[in-house]
The first five atom37 places (N, CA, C, CB, O) and aatype in JSON, in Angstrom:
{
  "aatype": [12, 2, 1, 18, 15, 1, 10, 1, 10, 13, 7, 14, 9, 7, 6, 0, 7, 10, 11, 1, 10, 1, 6, 15, 0, 19, 10, 9, 19, 7, 19, 7, 0, 10, 7, 7, 18, 10, 0, 6, 10, 10, 16, 1, 15, 7, 19, 7, 1, 9, 1, 9, 19, 3, 1, 3, 18, 19, 3, 17, 15, 2, 10, 5, 1, 5, 5, 10, 13, 16, 6, 5, 3, 0, 1, 3, 19, 16, 14, 11, 0, 19, 0, 0, 0, 1, 1, 10, 1, 0, 19, 2, 7, 6, 19, 5, 9, 6, 14, 19, 19, 0, 3, 19, 16, 14, 3, 2, 19, 1, 4, 10, 10, 7, 7, 19, 3, 19, 19, 10, 3, 0, 16, 3, 2, 13, 6, 16, 1, 18, 10, 10, 2, 3, 0, 0, 4, 6, 0, 7, 19, 14],
  "atom_mask": [
    [1, 1, 1, 1, 1],
    [1, 1, 1, 1, 1],
    [1, 1, 1, 1, 1],
    [1, 1, 1, 1, 1],
    [1, 1, 1, 1, 1],
    [1, 1, 1, 1, 1],
    [1, 1, 1, 1, 1],
    [1, 1, 1, 1, 1],
    [1, 1, 1, 1, 1],
    [1, 1, 1, 1, 1],
    [1, 1, 1, 0, 1],
    [1, 1, 1, 1, 1],
    [1, 1, 1, 1, 1],
    [1, 1, 1, 0, 1],
    [1, 1, 1, 1, 1],
    [1, 1, 1, 1, 1],
    [1, 1, 1, 0, 1],
    [1, 1, 1, 1, 1],
    [1, 1, 1, 1, 1],
    [1, 1, 1, 1, 1],
    [1, 1, 1, 1, 1],
    [1, 1, 1, 1, 1],
    [1, 1, 1, 1, 1],
    [1, 1, 1, 1, 1],
    [1, 1, 1, 1, 1],
    [1, 1, 1, 1, 1],
    [1, 1, 1, 1, 1],
    [1, 1, 1, 1, 1],
    [1, 1, 1, 1, 1],
    [1, 1, 1, 0, 1],
    [1, 1, 1, 1, 1],
    [1, 1, 1, 0, 1],
    [1, 1, 1, 1, 1],
    [1, 1, 1, 1, 1],
    [1, 1, 1, 0, 1],
    [1, 1, 1, 0, 1],
    [1, 1, 1, 1, 1],
    [1, 1, 1, 1, 1],
    [1, 1, 1, 1, 1],
    [1, 1, 1, 1, 1],
    [1, 1, 1, 1, 1],
    [1, 1, 1, 1, 1],
    [1, 1, 1, 1, 1],
    [1, 1, 1, 1, 1],
    [1, 1, 1, 1, 1],
    [1, 1, 1, 0, 1],
    [1, 1, 1, 1, 1],
    [1, 1, 1, 0, 1],
    [1, 1, 1, 1, 1],
    [1, 1, 1, 1, 1],
    [1, 1, 1, 1, 1],
    [1, 1, 1, 1, 1],
    [1, 1, 1, 1, 1],
    [1, 1, 1, 1, 1],
    [1, 1, 1, 1, 1],
    [1, 1, 1, 1, 1],
    [1, 1, 1, 1, 1],
    [1, 1, 1, 1, 1],
    [1, 1, 1, 1, 1],
    [1, 1, 1, 1, 1],
    [1, 1, 1, 1, 1],
    [1, 1, 1, 1, 1],
    [1, 1, 1, 1, 1],
    [1, 1, 1, 1, 1],
    [1, 1, 1, 1, 1],
    [1, 1, 1, 1, 1],
    [1, 1, 1, 1, 1],
    [1, 1, 1, 1, 1],
    [1, 1, 1, 1, 1],
    [1, 1, 1, 1, 1],
    [1, 1, 1, 1, 1],
    [1, 1, 1, 1, 1],
    [1, 1, 1, 1, 1],
    [1, 1, 1, 1, 1],
    [1, 1, 1, 1, 1],
    [1, 1, 1, 1, 1],
    [1, 1, 1, 1, 1],
    [1, 1, 1, 1, 1],
    [1, 1, 1, 1, 1],
    [1, 1, 1, 1, 1],
    [1, 1, 1, 1, 1],
    [1, 1, 1, 1, 1],
    [1, 1, 1, 1, 1],
    [1, 1, 1, 1, 1],
    [1, 1, 1, 1, 1],
    [1, 1, 1, 1, 1],
    [1, 1, 1, 1, 1],
    [1, 1, 1, 1, 1],
    [1, 1, 1, 1, 1],
    [1, 1, 1, 1, 1],
    [1, 1, 1, 1, 1],
    [1, 1, 1, 1, 1],
    [1, 1, 1, 0, 1],
    [1, 1, 1, 1, 1],
    [1, 1, 1, 1, 1],
    [1, 1, 1, 1, 1],
    [1, 1, 1, 1, 1],
    [1, 1, 1, 1, 1],
    [1, 1, 1, 1, 1],
    [1, 1, 1, 1, 1],
    [1, 1, 1, 1, 1],
    [1, 1, 1, 1, 1],
    [1, 1, 1, 1, 1],
    [1, 1, 1, 1, 1],
    [1, 1, 1, 1, 1],
    [1, 1, 1, 1, 1],
    [1, 1, 1, 1, 1],
    [1, 1, 1, 1, 1],
    [1, 1, 1, 1, 1],
    [1, 1, 1, 1, 1],
    [1, 1, 1, 1, 1],
    [1, 1, 1, 1, 1],
    [1, 1, 1, 1, 1],
    [1, 1, 1, 0, 1],
    [1, 1, 1, 0, 1],
    [1, 1, 1, 1, 1],
    [1, 1, 1, 1, 1],
    [1, 1, 1, 1, 1],
    [1, 1, 1, 1, 1],
    [1, 1, 1, 1, 1],
    [1, 1, 1, 1, 1],
    [1, 1, 1, 1, 1],
    [1, 1, 1, 1, 1],
    [1, 1, 1, 1, 1],
    [1, 1, 1, 1, 1],
    [1, 1, 1, 1, 1],
    [1, 1, 1, 1, 1],
    [1, 1, 1, 1, 1],
    [1, 1, 1, 1, 1],
    [1, 1, 1, 1, 1],
    [1, 1, 1, 1, 1],
    [1, 1, 1, 1, 1],
    [1, 1, 1, 1, 1],
    [1, 1, 1, 1, 1],
    [1, 1, 1, 1, 1],
    [1, 1, 1, 1, 1],
    [1, 1, 1, 1, 1],
    [1, 1, 1, 1, 1],
    [1, 1, 1, 1, 1],
    [1, 1, 1, 0, 1],
    [1, 1, 1, 1, 1],
    [1, 1, 1, 1, 1]
  ],
  "atom_positions": [
    [[18.61, 27.56, 18.74], [19.6, 28.58, 18.57], [21.1, 27.79, 18.27], [19.6, 29.57, 19.99], [22.15, 28.37, 17.98]],
    [[20.93, 26.35, 18.42], [22.33, 25.28, 18.55], [22.77, 25.7, 17.02], [21.97, 23.15, 18.84], [23.9, 25.25, 16.84]],
    [[22.3, 26.37, 15.89], [22.76, 27.01, 14.38], [23.57, 27.34, 14.57], [22.22, 27.96, 13.64], [24.59, 26.79, 14.17]],
    [[23.56, 28.8, 15.5], [24.35, 29.77, 15.93], [25.52, 29.42, 16.45], [23.78, 30.44, 16.72], [26.58, 30.01, 16.23]],
    [[25.39, 28.49, 17.11], [26.55, 28.25, 18.3], [27.88, 28.65, 18.16], [26.73, 26.89, 18.59], [28.51, 29.22, 19.06]],
    [[28.27, 28.4, 17.24], [29.84, 28.4, 16.71], [30.15, 29.76, 16.66], [30.14, 27.71, 15.19], [31.25, 30.09, 17.11]],
    [[29.34, 30.72, 16.14], [29.37, 32.62, 16.38], [29.17, 32.48, 17.5], [28.24, 33.83, 15.7], [30.27, 32.44, 18.06]],
    [[28.02, 32.31, 18.55], [28.14, 32.56, 19.8], [29.05, 32.22, 20.14], [27.42, 32.24, 20.49], [29.36, 33.1, 20.94]],
    [[29.95, 31.4, 20.15], [30.96, 31.05, 20.84], [32.37, 31.78, 20.38], [30.97, 29.6, 20.77], [33.28, 31.57, 21.18]],
    [[32.72, 32.55, 19.31], [33.84, 33.25, 18.61], [33.44, 34.5, 19.18], [33.96, 33.17, 16.93], [32.41, 35.08, 18.84]],
    [[34.17, 34.89, 19.96], [34.79, 36.25, 20.88], [34.0, 37.61, 20.53], [0.0, 0.0, 0.0], [33.22, 38.26, 21.22]],
    [[34.55, 37.86, 18.99], [34.49, 38.99, 18.44], [32.75, 39.07, 17.6], [35.92, 39.06, 17.44], [32.31, 40.07, 17.04]],
    [[31.96, 37.6, 17.76], [30.98, 38.13, 17.39], [29.92, 38.02, 18.52], [30.68, 37.62, 16.16], [28.99, 38.81, 18.66]],
    [[30.22, 36.66, 19.5], [29.29, 36.41, 20.59], [27.36, 36.44, 20.46], [0.0, 0.0, 0.0], [26.83, 36.02, 19.43]],
    [[26.81, 36.78, 21.22], [25.76, 37.07, 21.67], [24.9, 38.84, 20.96], [26.21, 36.93, 23.25], [23.79, 39.2, 20.57]],
    [[25.92, 39.31, 21.1], [25.49, 40.72, 20.97], [25.97, 40.74, 19.23], [26.41, 41.98, 22.24], [25.3, 41.27, 18.34]],
    [[27.2, 40.08, 19.07], [27.19, 40.34, 17.36], [25.81, 39.09, 16.66], [0.0, 0.0, 0.0], [25.48, 39.19, 15.48]],
    [[25.34, 38.32, 17.29], [24.45, 37.46, 17.0], [22.87, 38.46, 16.45], [24.34, 36.45, 18.43], [22.4, 38.53, 15.32]],
    [[22.34, 39.18, 17.85], [21.9, 39.82, 17.85], [21.83, 40.8, 16.83], [22.07, 39.93, 18.62], [20.88, 40.75, 16.05]],
    [[22.6, 41.58, 16.72], [23.31, 42.85, 15.35], [22.59, 41.93, 13.95], [25.88, 42.91, 15.16], [21.64, 42.38, 13.3]],
    [[23.23, 40.65, 13.66], [23.21, 39.91, 12.41], [22.1, 39.77, 11.95], [23.72, 38.76, 12.43], [21.78, 40.06, 10.8]],
    [[20.84, 38.96, 13.45], [19.48, 39.06, 13.03], [18.47, 40.44, 12.9], [18.94, 38.23, 13.9], [17.24, 40.38, 12.9]],
    [[19.18, 41.53, 12.82], [18.61, 42.94, 12.61], [19.23, 43.4, 11.51], [18.8, 43.93, 13.76], [18.96, 44.47, 10.97]],
    [[20.16, 42.55, 11.11], [20.24, 43.4, 9.67], [20.02, 43.32, 8.42], [21.08, 43.68, 9.43], [20.12, 42.14, 8.08]],
    [[19.76, 44.04, 7.52], [19.39, 43.57, 6.17], [20.88, 43.99, 5.07], [17.75, 44.49, 5.69], [21.65, 44.92, 5.32]],
    [[20.96, 43.31, 4.19], [21.5, 43.36, 2.99], [21.32, 43.49, 2.18], [21.85, 42.94, 2.71], [20.6, 42.57, 1.78]],
    [[21.62, 44.46, 1.17], [21.45, 44.33, -0.4], [22.48, 43.56, -1.4], [21.43, 45.7, -0.91], [23.67, 43.85, -1.3]],
    [[22.15, 42.76, -2.17], [23.26, 42.03, -3.31], [22.79, 41.98, -4.3], [23.76, 40.7, -3.18], [21.76, 41.31, -4.4]],
    [[23.28, 42.59, -5.35], [23.14, 42.98, -6.85], [24.37, 41.99, -7.48], [23.4, 44.86, -7.16], [25.59, 42.05, -7.47]],
    [[23.44, 41.11, -7.98], [23.89, 40.19, -8.72], [24.01, 39.13, -7.67], [0.0, 0.0, 0.0], [24.36, 39.21, -6.49]],
    [[23.57, 37.89, -8.56], [23.69, 36.56, -7.57], [24.12, 35.37, -8.68], [21.98, 36.11, -6.66], [23.67, 34.23, -8.73]],
    [[25.19, 36.03, -9.62], [26.07, 34.76, -10.09], [26.31, 33.87, -9.02], [0.0, 0.0, 0.0], [25.62, 33.35, -8.14]],
    [[28.15, 33.83, -9.53], [29.01, 33.16, -8.69], [29.52, 33.75, -7.61], [29.93, 32.75, -9.29], [29.39, 33.19, -6.52]],
    [[30.36, 35.28, -7.73], [30.22, 35.87, -6.41], [29.05, 36.14, -5.18], [30.56, 36.85, -6.7], [29.14, 35.94, -3.97]],
    [[27.94, 36.68, -5.98], [27.03, 37.16, -5.14], [26.13, 35.79, -4.58], [0.0, 0.0, 0.0], [25.58, 35.92, -3.49]],
    [[26.03, 34.97, -5.05], [25.46, 33.45, -4.86], [25.95, 32.88, -3.88], [0.0, 0.0, 0.0], [25.25, 32.35, -3.02]],
    [[27.64, 32.9, -3.83], [28.46, 32.57, -2.51], [28.63, 33.59, -1.21], [29.86, 32.32, -2.98], [29.17, 33.12, -0.2]],
    [[28.24, 34.82, -1.21], [27.84, 35.67, -0.48], [26.61, 35.49, 0.23], [27.84, 36.61, -1.09], [26.43, 35.5, 1.45]],
    [[25.59, 35.28, -0.92], [24.14, 34.96, -0.33], [24.04, 34.28, 0.54], [23.29, 34.46, -1.02], [23.43, 34.55, 1.57]],
    [[24.76, 33.01, 0.25], [24.95, 31.23, 0.92], [25.18, 32.0, 2.56], [26.93, 29.88, 0.08], [24.41, 31.94, 3.51]],
    [[26.67, 32.82, 2.47], [27.32, 32.36, 3.4], [26.47, 33.4, 4.87], [29.11, 32.56, 2.98], [26.39, 33.1, 6.06]],
    [[25.8, 34.97, 3.96], [24.79, 35.42, 4.76], [23.81, 34.59, 5.21], [24.23, 36.32, 4.23], [23.45, 34.92, 6.34]],
    [[23.28, 33.71, 4.81], [22.08, 33.02, 4.96], [22.43, 32.11, 6.24], [21.64, 32.2, 3.57], [21.74, 32.02, 7.26]],
    [[23.49, 31.54, 6.0], [23.84, 30.51, 7.03], [24.29, 31.51, 8.19], [25.09, 29.36, 6.52], [24.08, 31.1, 9.33]],
    [[24.75, 32.5, 8.09], [24.98, 32.93, 9.7], [23.99, 33.79, 9.91], [26.41, 33.67, 10.13], [24.17, 34.76, 10.66]],
    [[22.59, 33.53, 9.18], [21.59, 34.14, 10.19], [21.36, 35.67, 10.09], [0.0, 0.0, 0.0], [20.62, 36.13, 10.96]],
    [[21.85, 36.49, 9.24], [21.48, 37.55, 8.61], [20.08, 37.77, 8.7], [21.89, 37.51, 7.39], [19.43, 36.81, 8.29]],
    [[19.3, 38.93, 9.19], [17.79, 39.33, 9.04], [17.2, 38.95, 7.58], [0.0, 0.0, 0.0], [16.43, 38.02, 7.31]],
    [[17.81, 39.99, 6.64], [16.72, 39.77, 5.65], [18.08, 40.55, 4.59], [14.77, 40.68, 5.99], [18.84, 41.49, 4.81]],
    [[17.91, 39.6, 3.42], [18.62, 39.56, 2.36], [17.69, 40.12, 1.03], [19.15, 38.11, 2.27], [16.75, 39.52, 0.51]],
    [[18.26, 41.5, 0.65], [17.45, 41.35, -0.97], [18.08, 41.43, -2.35], [16.46, 42.46, -1.15], [18.64, 42.45, -2.74]],
    [[17.96, 40.34, -3.06], [18.87, 39.99, -3.94], [18.15, 40.41, -5.21], [19.31, 38.52, -3.83], [17.0, 40.14, -5.54]],
    [[19.38, 41.36, -6.07], [18.78, 41.7, -7.11], [19.78, 41.26, -8.62], [18.47, 43.27, -6.85], [20.98, 41.49, -8.76]],
    [[18.92, 40.6, -9.54], [19.6, 40.24, -10.55], [18.52, 39.87, -11.73], [20.55, 39.13, -10.11], [17.59, 39.07, -11.64]],
    [[18.91, 40.68, -12.89], [18.31, 40.5, -13.72], [18.32, 39.17, -14.88], [18.5, 41.53, -14.04], [17.55, 39.0, -15.83]],
    [[19.11, 38.59, -14.56], [19.62, 37.46, -15.57], [18.63, 36.21, -15.24], [21.4, 37.01, -15.3], [17.75, 36.25, -14.37]],
    [[18.88, 35.27, -15.96], [18.21, 33.46, -15.84], [18.96, 32.7, -15.41], [17.84, 32.62, -17.1], [20.12, 33.11, -15.44]],
    [[18.85, 31.89, -15.06], [19.68, 30.69, -14.99], [19.71, 30.25, -16.55], [19.04, 29.48, -13.92], [18.73, 30.33, -17.29]],
    [[21.27, 29.68, -17.01], [21.14, 28.97, -17.98], [22.32, 28.12, -17.34], [21.18, 29.64, -19.44], [23.03, 28.42, -16.38]],
    [[22.35, 26.42, -18.52], [23.32, 25.75, -18.43], [24.73, 25.99, -18.12], [23.26, 25.34, -19.23], [25.57, 25.21, -17.67]],
    [[24.81, 27.07, -18.41], [26.4, 27.6, -18.54], [26.9, 28.09, -16.98], [26.52, 29.12, -19.76], [28.04, 28.32, -16.57]],
    [[25.83, 28.14, -16.42], [26.14, 28.61, -14.95], [26.56, 27.5, -14.1], [24.91, 29.27, -14.26], [27.41, 27.59, -13.22]],
    [[25.78, 26.25, -14.49], [25.68, 25.42, -12.95], [27.2, 24.76, -12.77], [24.29, 23.92, -12.95], [27.39, 24.06, -11.78]],
    [[28.29, 24.98, -13.7], [29.66, 24.7, -13.03], [30.26, 25.73, -12.05], [30.69, 24.52, -14.11], [31.16, 25.38, -11.3]],
    [[29.82, 26.93, -12.04], [30.38, 27.97, -11.15], [29.59, 28.8, -10.58], [31.22, 28.7, -11.69], [30.0, 29.89, -10.2]],
    [[28.21, 28.37, -10.43], [27.05, 29.36, -9.68], [26.46, 28.25, -8.91], [25.78, 30.27, -10.75], [25.7, 27.45, -9.44]],
    [[26.85, 28.19, -7.53], [26.57, 26.76, -6.58], [24.82, 26.91, -6.4], [27.61, 26.81, -4.66], [24.08, 25.95, -6.6]],
    [[24.36, 28.08, -6.04], [22.58, 27.93, -5.91], [21.9, 27.24, -6.87], [21.8, 29.27, -5.97], [20.8, 26.8, -6.53]],
    [[22.2, 27.08, -7.76], [21.59, 26.62, -9.48], [21.02, 25.3, -9.34], [22.92, 26.45, -10.85], [21.3, 24.77, -8.27]],
    [[20.26, 24.58, -10.19], [20.03, 23.24, -10.2], [19.84, 23.25, -11.63], [18.9, 22.66, -9.28], [19.4, 24.22, -12.25]],
    [[20.25, 21.91, -12.23], [19.56, 21.83, -13.82], [18.54, 21.96, -13.94], [19.6, 20.82, -14.55], [18.29, 22.42, -15.05]],
    [[17.16, 21.68, -12.98], [15.89, 22.53, -12.67], [15.93, 23.53, -13.27], [15.62, 22.91, -11.4], [15.71, 23.66, -14.47]],
    [[16.28, 24.59, -12.3], [16.51, 25.94, -12.74], [16.76, 26.18, -14.02], [17.45, 26.47, -12.13], [16.05, 27.03, -14.56]],
    [[17.76, 25.53, -14.79], [18.12, 25.36, -15.92], [17.11, 25.25, -17.21], [18.81, 24.39, -15.74], [16.87, 26.02, -18.14]],
    [[16.7, 24.09, -16.91], [15.39, 23.48, -17.48], [14.62, 24.71, -17.6], [14.61, 22.31, -16.54], [14.55, 25.32, -18.67]],
    [[13.98, 25.13, -16.41], [12.85, 26.59, -16.49], [13.09, 27.29, -16.94], [12.42, 27.35, -15.62], [12.22, 27.83, -17.62]],
    [[14.6, 27.95, -16.93], [14.94, 28.99, -17.39], [14.63, 30.32, -15.95], [14.05, 29.07, -18.89], [14.27, 31.48, -16.11]],
    [[14.83, 29.88, -15.11], [14.25, 30.65, -13.77], [14.83, 31.49, -13.66], [14.22, 30.13, -12.53], [15.99, 31.38, -14.06]],
    [[14.44, 32.77, -13.1], [15.32, 34.02, -12.88], [16.24, 33.8, -11.83], [14.53, 35.27, -12.54], [15.77, 33.14, -10.9]],
    [[17.28, 34.11, -11.71], [18.42, 33.76, -11.01], [17.78, 34.24, -9.43], [19.92, 34.61, -11.65], [17.97, 33.45, -8.51]],
    [[17.08, 35.43, -9.15], [16.96, 35.64, -7.87], [16.23, 35.11, -7.42], [16.84, 36.57, -7.52], [16.4, 34.81, -6.25]],
    [[14.9, 34.67, -8.16], [13.81, 33.66, -7.74], [14.24, 32.25, -7.28], [12.9, 33.44, -8.9], [13.75, 31.74, -6.27]],
    [[15.33, 31.5, -8.18], [15.85, 30.51, -8.11], [16.77, 30.52, -6.52], [16.57, 30.39, -9.47], [16.52, 29.88, -5.51]],
    [[17.85, 31.46, -6.78], [18.49, 31.68, -5.48], [17.68, 31.85, -3.93], [19.23, 32.9, -5.74], [18.1, 31.69, -2.79]],
    [[16.56, 32.19, -4.37], [15.74, 32.81, -3.07], [15.42, 31.43, -2.47], [14.17, 33.87, -3.44], [15.62, 31.19, -1.28]],
    [[14.81, 30.32, -3.52], [14.38, 29.33, -3.13], [14.94, 28.59, -2.38], [14.09, 28.84, -3.82], [14.47, 27.93, -1.45]],
    [[16.28, 28.67, -2.84], [17.67, 27.83, -2.43], [17.93, 27.98, -0.8], [19.14, 28.52, -3.32], [18.14, 27.1, 0.03]],
    [[17.84, 29.27, -0.67], [18.18, 30.3, 0.38], [17.72, 29.63, 1.7], [17.42, 31.78, 0.11], [18.12, 29.08, 2.72]],
    [[16.37, 30.12, 0.87], [14.9, 29.63, 2.27], [15.7, 28.19, 2.73], [12.59, 29.08, 1.36], [16.32, 28.04, 3.78]],
    [[15.55, 27.27, 1.76], [15.71, 25.8, 2.17], [16.91, 25.71, 3.45], [16.24, 24.85, 0.68], [16.8, 25.03, 4.47]],
    [[18.03, 26.59, 3.09], [19.19, 26.65, 3.75], [18.93, 27.27, 5.22], [20.18, 27.44, 2.9], [19.38, 26.66, 6.19]],
    [[18.14, 28.58, 5.43], [17.72, 29.21, 6.4], [16.36, 29.48, 6.34], [18.38, 30.2, 6.55], [16.04, 30.18, 5.38]],
    [[15.2, 29.03, 7.3], [14.25, 29.58, 6.99], [13.57, 31.04, 7.55], [0.0, 0.0, 0.0], [12.57, 31.74, 7.41]],
    [[14.95, 30.95, 8.35], [14.86, 32.37, 9.76], [14.89, 33.67, 8.77], [16.66, 32.5, 11.19], [13.99, 34.49, 8.86]],
    [[15.98, 33.84, 7.82], [16.28, 34.38, 7.14], [15.12, 35.04, 5.69], [17.28, 33.62, 7.06], [14.78, 34.4, 4.69]],
    [[14.77, 36.29, 6.03], [13.83, 37.08, 4.87], [14.81, 37.08, 3.65], [13.34, 38.86, 5.32], [15.96, 37.48, 3.77]],
    [[14.24, 36.55, 2.33], [15.0, 36.82, 1.4], [13.73, 37.31, 0.74], [15.96, 35.73, 0.82], [12.54, 37.06, 0.92]],
    [[14.58, 38.32, -0.31], [13.43, 39.56, -1.07], [14.21, 39.11, -2.59], [13.66, 41.86, -0.42], [15.4, 39.39, -2.74]],
    [[13.46, 38.43, -3.64], [14.25, 38.26, -5.23], [13.55, 39.41, -5.47], [13.99, 36.8, -6.46], [12.39, 39.73, -5.21]],
    [[14.32, 39.9, -5.92], [14.24, 41.12, -7.21], [14.65, 41.14, -8.87], [15.12, 42.2, -6.76], [15.61, 41.76, -9.32]],
    [[13.77, 40.38, -9.59], [14.04, 40.33, -10.53], [14.25, 41.89, -12.09], [13.17, 39.32, -10.48], [13.36, 42.21, -12.88]],
    [[15.33, 42.35, -12.03], [15.15, 43.75, -12.24], [16.75, 44.15, -12.85], [14.64, 44.59, -10.67], [17.67, 43.49, -12.36]],
    [[17.07, 45.05, -13.76], [18.12, 46.11, -13.79], [18.06, 46.58, -13.22], [18.38, 46.81, -14.45], [16.93, 46.82, -12.79]],
    [[19.5, 47.35, -12.45], [19.56, 48.68, -11.36], [19.45, 49.39, -12.18], [20.75, 49.08, -10.39], [20.11, 49.31, -13.22]],
    [[18.5, 50.38, -11.91], [18.22, 51.28, -13.03], [18.55, 53.08, -12.14], [16.23, 50.89, -13.68], [18.56, 53.22, -10.92]],
    [[18.7, 53.85, -12.84], [18.8, 55.5, -12.03], [17.71, 55.51, -11.31], [18.76, 57.0, -13.01], [17.64, 55.9, -10.15]],
    [[16.43, 54.86, -12.26], [14.77, 54.85, -11.52], [14.53, 54.23, -10.3], [13.69, 54.1, -12.36], [13.89, 54.75, -9.39]],
    [[15.21, 52.74, -10.23], [15.14, 51.93, -9.17], [16.15, 51.96, -7.91], [15.17, 50.77, -9.72], [15.94, 51.42, -6.82]],
    [[17.23, 52.66, -8.25], [17.7, 52.09, -7.32], [18.23, 52.87, -6.15], [18.49, 51.38, -7.83], [19.31, 52.53, -5.66]],
    [[17.63, 53.77, -5.7], [17.59, 54.47, -4.57], [15.96, 53.55, -3.34], [17.35, 56.41, -5.27], [15.73, 53.49, -2.13]],
    [[15.3, 53.05, -4.57], [14.43, 52.27, -3.88], [14.91, 50.94, -3.37], [13.37, 52.1, -4.66], [14.37, 50.45, -2.37]],
    [[16.08, 50.19, -4.12], [16.56, 48.87, -3.81], [17.3, 49.24, -2.83], [17.26, 48.07, -4.84], [17.37, 48.27, -2.07]],
    [[18.05, 50.31, -2.32], [18.44, 50.68, -1.16], [17.82, 50.83, -0.11], [18.89, 51.46, -1.23], [18.36, 50.85, 1.0]],
    [[16.9, 50.93, -0.25], [15.65, 51.45, 1.19], [15.74, 50.29, 2.06], [0.0, 0.0, 0.0], [15.44, 49.16, 1.68]],
    [[16.23, 50.61, 3.42], [16.03, 49.67, 4.6], [17.43, 48.99, 4.35], [0.0, 0.0, 0.0], [17.79, 48.39, 5.36]],
    [[18.04, 48.94, 3.63], [19.32, 47.88, 4.1], [20.34, 48.44, 4.83], [20.1, 47.24, 2.92], [20.16, 49.66, 4.86]],
    [[21.44, 48.06, 5.51], [22.6, 48.26, 6.22], [23.62, 48.69, 5.56], [22.96, 47.26, 6.81], [24.19, 49.74, 5.87]],
    [[24.04, 47.8, 4.37], [25.2, 47.38, 3.93], [24.41, 46.81, 2.09], [25.98, 46.0, 5.26], [23.26, 46.38, 1.96]],
    [[25.4, 46.99, 0.98], [25.56, 46.84, 0.08], [26.56, 46.21, -0.68], [25.39, 47.54, -0.06], [27.68, 46.71, -0.73]],
    [[26.22, 44.88, -1.45], [27.35, 44.08, -1.7], [27.36, 43.76, -3.07], [27.4, 42.89, -0.89], [26.77, 42.8, -3.58]],
    [[28.05, 44.6, -3.65], [27.94, 44.52, -5.24], [28.79, 43.33, -5.81], [28.49, 45.95, -5.94], [30.02, 43.28, -5.72]],
    [[27.98, 42.34, -6.45], [28.61, 41.5, -7.45], [28.16, 41.36, -8.74], [28.67, 40.37, -7.05], [27.9, 40.28, -9.27]],
    [[28.04, 42.76, -9.39], [27.72, 42.68, -10.61], [29.04, 42.49, -11.42], [26.93, 43.82, -10.96], [30.15, 42.43, -10.88]],
    [[28.79, 42.38, -12.93], [29.71, 42.21, -13.67], [29.87, 43.37, -14.96], [29.51, 40.87, -14.04], [30.43, 43.15, -16.03]],
    [[29.29, 44.55, -14.56], [29.49, 45.52, -15.37], [29.8, 46.8, -14.54], [28.37, 45.61, -16.25], [29.26, 47.03, -13.46]],
    [[30.85, 47.73, -15.23], [30.88, 49.1, -14.43], [29.72, 49.86, -14.37], [31.84, 50.02, -14.94], [29.34, 50.51, -13.39]],
    [[29.05, 49.74, -15.68], [27.68, 50.72, -15.48], [27.03, 50.82, -14.15], [26.51, 50.23, -16.36], [26.96, 51.81, -13.41]],
    [[26.52, 49.42, -13.94], [25.85, 49.35, -12.73], [26.92, 49.56, -11.2], [25.09, 47.85, -12.83], [26.62, 50.1, -10.13]],
    [[27.89, 49.07, -11.53], [28.75, 49.48, -9.93], [28.66, 50.67, -9.83], [30.37, 49.2, -9.69], [28.4, 51.11, -8.71]],
    [[28.88, 51.8, -11.22], [29.06, 53.21, -10.43], [27.85, 53.71, -10.18], [29.83, 54.32, -11.16], [27.75, 54.73, -9.49]],
    [[26.85, 53.12, -10.65], [25.33, 53.89, -10.4], [24.87, 53.26, -9.05], [24.01, 53.55, -11.74], [24.0, 53.86, -8.43]],
    [[25.36, 52.12, -8.56], [25.25, 51.74, -7.45], [26.0, 52.2, -6.28], [25.34, 50.7, -7.59], [25.45, 52.35, -5.19]],
    [[27.27, 52.45, -6.48], [28.18, 53.29, -5.34], [27.34, 54.78, -5.38], [30.15, 53.49, -5.87], [26.53, 55.16, -4.53]],
    [[27.68, 55.37, -6.33], [26.9, 56.69, -6.14], [25.72, 56.9, -5.57], [26.68, 57.21, -7.14], [25.57, 57.97, -4.97]],
    [[24.75, 56.05, -5.62], [23.27, 56.08, -5.25], [23.49, 55.53, -3.14], [22.14, 54.52, -6.65], [22.82, 55.92, -2.18]],
    [[24.42, 54.76, -3.18], [24.98, 54.01, -1.62], [25.72, 55.2, -0.9], [26.29, 52.49, -1.84], [25.42, 55.56, 0.24]],
    [[26.92, 55.9, -1.8], [27.16, 57.11, -1.03], [26.17, 58.15, -0.89], [28.2, 57.71, -1.51], [25.88, 58.72, 0.16]],
    [[25.79, 58.29, -1.73], [24.27, 59.23, -1.55], [23.65, 59.07, 0.03], [22.87, 58.51, -2.78], [23.63, 59.73, 1.07]],
    [[23.17, 57.82, -0.44], [22.25, 57.21, 1.34], [23.27, 57.22, 2.27], [21.52, 55.31, 1.5], [22.77, 57.34, 3.39]],
    [[24.24, 57.17, 2.29], [25.34, 56.78, 3.08], [24.67, 55.46, 3.55], [0.0, 0.0, 0.0], [23.79, 55.38, 4.41]],
    [[25.17, 54.5, 2.91], [24.71, 52.97, 3.15], [26.49, 52.25, 2.5], [22.8, 52.43, 1.85], [26.85, 52.36, 1.33]],
    [[27.22, 51.62, 3.49], [28.53, 51.24, 3.08], [27.99, 50.27, 2.21], [29.61, 50.76, 4.18], [28.74, 49.57, 1.53]]
  ]
}
């Protein structure tokens, strides 16, 4: 557990906080610049499970601002959720990473929210933000 020694020493987190992190599940919608950064921080902090939802594929134009992706991901036109999951597993193999390559729609939003403790919206369009917010409020998921 040396990986988390600094978090353990930080009073507001401590051992109890580490346990809560390990038992937590997070949904991140959008894994571009903002979502990728959030996903990496959560992975490094030892959150138990992260579900990443993104419908997009890695493009060369992503590489200058989205740190989870490589030139090989762009060459292979890898789905962002899949490429991000591969990178995050390499950062911390203790965290369960669940990539979902899909749009968030009225048909799947409730399923995507299932079993998570918190939702992080890193999308780039208002329609998805409103849909996600409405479903999260309905489900009581912050």
